[in-house]
C-alpha positions in Angstrom: 17.4 72.7 50.0 17.3 70.1 46.8 19.9 72.2 44.4 22.6 72.3 47.1 23.0 68.9 47.9 22.9 68.2 43.6 25.7 70.9 44.2 27.9 69.2 47.3 27.4 66.1 45.3 28.7 67.6 41.5 31.0 69.0 43.4 31.8 66.1 45.8 32.2 63.9 42.3 34.4 66.2 40.4 37.3 66.1 43.1 36.5 63.0 43.5 37.7 62.6 39.8 39.9 64.8 40.2 41.9 62.9 42.1 41.7 59.7 40.6 43.7 61.4 38.0 46.2 62.4 40.0 46.3 58.9 41.5 46.8 57.9 38.7 49.2 60.3 36.8 51.4 59.4 39.9 51.4 55.3 39.9 52.2 56.6 35.1 48.5 54.7 34.6 47.0 58.3 33.1 49.2 61.2 30.8 50.3 64.1 32.1 49.6 67.6 30.5 53.2 69.6 30.9 52.7 73.2 31.0 55.2 75.6 28.9 59.1 75.6 29.5 58.7 79.6 30.7 55.5 79.0 32.4 57.5 76.0 34.4 60.7 78.8 35.3 58.0 81.6 36.5 56.6 78.3 38.6 59.9 78.0 40.2 61.3 81.4 40.5 58.4 82.6 42.4 58.5 80.0 45.2 62.4 80.4 46.0 61.0 84.3 46.4 58.4 82.6 48.8 60.7 80.3 50.2 63.7 82.5 50.3 61.3 85.9 52.2 59.9 83.9 54.3 64.1 82.6 56.1 64.8 86.2 56.0 61.6 87.9 57.4 62.1 84.9 60.6 65.8 85.7 61.2 65.5 90.1 60.4 62.9 89.3 63.2 65.4 87.5 65.2 68.1 90.2 64.8 66.1 92.5 66.1 64.1 91.0 68.6 66.7 88.0 69.7 64.8 86.5 72.8 62.3 83.3 71.3 59.4 84.3 74.2 59.5 87.8 73.8 59.4 87.5 70.1 56.5 85.6 70.2 54.7 88.3 72.2 55.8 91.7 70.4 54.0 89.7 67.6 50.7 89.0 68.9 50.5 92.3 70.1 51.7 93.3 66.6 49.1 91.1 64.6 46.1 92.2 67.1 46.1 96.0 67.3 46.8 95.6 63.2 43.7 93.8 63.3 42.2 97.0 65.4 43.7 99.3 63.1 45.4 100.6 65.8 49.2 102.4 66.0 51.4 100.1 68.4 52.9 101.6 70.8 56.4 102.2 70.9 57.7 100.1 73.6 60.8 100.3 75.9 64.8 99.4 74.9 67.0 97.1 77.0 69.1 99.5 77.2 66.4 102.8 77.7 65.2 100.2 80.8 69.1 99.5 82.1 69.4 103.2 82.0 66.2 104.4 84.2 68.0 101.7 86.7 70.9 102.6 86.4 69.4 106.2 87.2 67.7 105.6 90.0 70.6 103.5 91.2 72.0 107.1 91.1 68.9 108.8 92.9 69.8 106.4 96.1 73.6 106.5 96.3 73.4 109.8 95.9 74.4 112.4 92.4 78.0 114.3 94.5 79.1 111.4 95.1 81.7 110.2 92.2 79.7 107.1 92.3 76.1 107.9 92.1 77.7 111.4 89.2 79.2 108.1 87.1 75.7 106.5 87.2 73.8 109.5 86.4 76.6 109.8 82.4 76.9 106.2 81.5 72.4 105.7 82.2 71.9 109.2 79.9 74.1 107.6 77.3 72.4 104.0 77.8 69.1 106.2 77.1 70.6 107.8 74.1 71.3 104.2 72.5 68.0 103.0 74.2 66.5 105.6 71.6 68.5 105.4 68.8 67.7 101.3 69.0 63.9 101.9 69.3 64.1 104.0 66.0 66.0 101.7 64.7 63.9 98.5 65.1 60.7 101.5 64.2 62.4 102.2 60.7 63.5 98.4 60.5 59.8 97.6 60.7 57.9 99.9 59.0 60.7 99.8 55.7 62.0 96.2 55.8 59.9 94.3 57.7 56.1 95.2 56.8 57.1 94.5 52.6 58.8 91.2 53.0 54.9 90.5 55.6 52.9 92.1 52.3 54.4 89.9 50.0 53.8 86.6 52.1 50.5 87.2 53.5 49.2 89.9 49.7 50.3 89.0 46.3 51.7 85.2 47.2 47.8 84.1 48.5 46.7 85.8 45.1 49.0 83.2 43.5 49.1 80.4 44.7 44.9 80.6 44.4 45.6 80.9 41.3 48.3 78.1 40.6 45.2 75.7 42.3 43.0 76.5 39.3 45.6 76.0 37.2 45.8 72.6 38.4 42.3 71.7 38.9 42.0 72.7 34.7 44.7 70.3 34.2 43.6 68.0 35.3 40.6 69.0 34.2 42.2 69.3 30.4 43.9 65.4 31.1 40.6 63.9 32.4 38.8 64.7 29.0 41.3 63.4 27.5 41.3 60.4 28.8 37.3 60.2 28.2 37.5 61.2 24.8 40.4 58.5 24.0 38.3 56.0 25.9 35.1 56.9 24.2 37.4 56.8 20.5 38.1 53.3 21.8 35.2 51.5 22.1 33.5 52.9 18.8 36.3 51.5 17.3 35.7 48.7 19.1 31.9 48.4 18.1 32.7 49.5 13.9 35.1 46.5 14.0 32.7 43.5 15.9 30.8 41.4 13.2 28.1 42.2 11.4 24.4 40.8 11.8 22.7 42.3 9.9 21.7 38.6 7.3 21.7 36.4 10.2 19.6 38.3 12.9 17.7 41.6 11.9 17.1 42.8 15.1 20.9 42.5 16.7 21.8 44.6 13.7 19.3 47.3 14.9 20.7 46.8 18.3 24.5 47.9 16.6 23.0 50.6 15.3 21.8 52.5 18.0 24.9 51.6 20.5 26.9 52.8 17.2 24.7 55.9 17.6 25.2 55.9 21.7 29.0 55.9 20.7 29.3 58.2 18.3 27.3 60.8 20.4 29.2 60.2 23.4 33.0 61.1 21.1 31.2 64.3 19.7 30.7 65.1 24.1 33.7 63.8 25.0 35.4 66.0 22.0 33.3 69.4 23.1 34.4 68.9 26.9 37.7 69.5 25.5 37.7 72.4 23.9 36.1 73.4 26.4 38.6 71.9 28.6 41.0 73.5 26.7 39.6 77.2 26.9 39.6 77.1 30.3 43.1 75.9 31.1 45.1 77.8 28.2 43.3 81.4 29.7 44.1 79.8 33.6 47.6 79.7 32.3 47.7 82.7 31.2 46.3 84.5 34.5 48.6 82.7 36.1 51.7 83.9 33.6 50.8 87.8 34.1 51.0 87.2 37.6 54.7 85.3 37.9 55.8 87.5 35.7 55.3 90.1 38.8 57.8 87.9 41.2 60.6 90.7 39.0 58.7 93.9 40.0 58.4 92.4 43.6 62.7 91.9 43.8 63.2 95.3 42.2 60.9 96.0 46.1 63.4 94.0 48.4 65.8 95.7 46.5 65.0 98.5 48.1 63.6 98.3 50.6 67.0 95.9 51.7 69.3 99.6 51.3 66.9 101.2 53.8 67.1 98.6 56.1 71.2 98.8 55.6 71.0 102.4 55.7 68.8 102.2 58.7 71.7 99.7 60.0 74.0 102.4 59.3 71.9 105.9 61.0 72.0 103.2 64.0 76.1 102.1 64.9 76.9 105.5 63.4 74.9 107.2 66.0 76.2 104.0 68.9 79.8 104.8 67.4 79.0 108.5 68.4 77.2 108.7 72.0 80.1 105.8 73.3 83.2 108.3 72.0 81.2 110.7 74.2 80.7 108.6 76.7 84.6 107.9 77.0 85.5 111.6 77.4 83.2 112.0 79.9 84.0 109.4 82.1 87.0 111.0 81.6 86.2 114.3 82.8 84.6 112.6 85.5 87.8 110.4 86.6 89.9 113.3 86.5 88.0 115.7 88.2 87.6 113.9 91.1 91.5 113.0 91.1 91.6 109.4 90.5 93.7 108.2 88.1 91.3 106.8 84.7 93.2 104.4 83.0 92.7 105.3 78.7 94.5 101.8 78.4 92.6 99.7 79.2 90.0 101.0 76.8 91.0 102.1 73.5 89.2 103.5 71.2 87.1 101.1 70.0 86.6 101.6 66.4 90.6 102.2 65.9 91.4 98.9 67.8 89.4 97.2 66.1 90.0 98.8 62.3 93.7 99.1 63.3 94.7 100.6 60.0 91.3 102.2 59.4 88.0 100.9 57.8 88.0 97.5 56.4 87.9 96.9 53.2 85.0 94.3 51.3 86.5 91.1 51.6 88.5 91.8 54.8 87.3 90.4 58.5 87.7 91.9 61.6 90.0 90.7 64.2 87.7 87.4 66.6 88.8 87.9 70.0 91.5 90.7 71.6 94.3 88.4 71.6 94.0 88.5 68.0 94.8 92.6 68.7 99.1 93.9 67.8 100.8 94.1 70.9 101.2 98.1 72.2 104.4 99.1 72.9 102.8 102.4 73.8 100.7 100.8 76.4 104.1 99.6 78.5 106.0 103.2 77.5 103.7 104.9 78.8 104.4 103.7 82.7 108.4 105.6 81.7 109.2 109.3 82.3 108.6 111.4 78.5 111.2 114.1 78.8 112.7 116.3 75.7 111.1 116.1 72.0 111.1 112.6 70.9 110.4 110.8 67.5 106.8 108.7 67.5 105.2 105.9 65.0 101.1 106.8 65.5 99.6 102.4 65.9 96.2 103.4 65.3 94.0 106.3 63.6 92.8 108.6 66.1 90.5 111.5 65.5 90.0 115.4 67.0 87.2 115.1 69.7 88.1 118.6 69.3 91.0 122.3 68.3 93.6 121.4 71.3 93.3 118.0 70.2 95.3 116.4 66.6 94.3 113.9 64.3 96.2 111.1 63.7 96.5 108.7 60.9 98.4 105.0 61.6 101.4 104.9 60.9 102.8 108.4 60.6 105.5 109.8 62.8 104.5 112.8 64.6 107.1 114.5 67.0 105.7 114.5 71.1 107.1 115.7 73.9 105.7 116.7 77.8 104.4 119.8 78.7 104.3 121.0 81.9 101.0 120.1 84.4 99.7 117.7 81.0 97.2 114.8 82.2 100.3 111.7 81.7 97.9 109.9 79.1 98.6 113.4 76.5 101.3 114.3 75.5 102.1 117.7 72.7 102.2 116.6 69.0 103.6 118.3 65.9 103.2 117.7 62.4 104.5 120.3 59.9 102.3 123.2 61.1 99.5 121.7 63.1 99.8 121.0 66.1 98.1 119.3 69.5 97.0 116.6 72.0 97.4 113.4 71.3 96.4 110.1 73.6 99.9 107.2 74.3 97.6 104.5 73.8 98.1 105.2 69.9 101.7 105.9 70.0 104.7 104.2 69.8 107.5 106.6 70.8 110.2 105.3 69.2 113.9 106.1 70.5 
């Protein structure tokens, strides 16, 4: 018990001494040992890495889980499963839930009805979109969020701990320097005092004894300074090695970024594919029930967003639909089309099957009607290539 009390008192004394030294440094009343410039740069780089990693991690979590309430609950659930060392069960996405609602509604209205059959089609594709989203979330969490979180909760904690030790070693070093400086000043002052050897022999004995004590105090202070300097240098080297590992962290996070971008590209490509298929299915469904499905009202989303193909780096997509160019073809689709005519292609179009003709924006093709063909389509020719083309992608020329 006595040992613990002494240890506690000693620790409190060291803490108080360090606090005094730190306060005097802030007030400019004590000298401060400056770190090596290279070490200072490493510390600044590490702090920058930590701060931006936290911001990127938080914003990515918001991107993947936009609802703050759901996001908080999801994080708590992940934390609990991680502590229990159990695999987190996959959650149903909003798109999957919407798709299931549509399928349930189709059963109520009857899948044989036009509305019910449409609900089935859209519901199935919503579930596919939700499944693709769930895969994207899982991949992003494993390849991007987890490495960033591991850095903050693992490597950075170790670095912070060693940096605190380095700061304590520096304070101890400066305390020893101050103590040695004061001891030398006291020794010099005692040496310069008047000599009472002739008038007061007793005082001379006392002065010699005090001088010996002061000299001993100087020697002790010099020894403590050497020990403190050795411990400071050792801790500075350990901290430097850890901070230089930040370069490896950057390389790892760079690979994680590439994996995240690849997961995003895969997810958006799946969504684009599913939406194209959904539009085709809805067109077939509309034609089967004899309704005039206006495909002109729903042009291809990719072609509408990028009229001349994919955007090159440094360009931006239109901010709103009001910025899209007017398409004369939409107005001319209501006019009777007879004979062979030239047409200018407005947007890129990828053929969905062998009966269709792929188009490139701004090219000229020959078009004409075929008896019994859907009014939203024309038959196009380009050299030896022939196939159906959508009217909404064309500007008919006179």
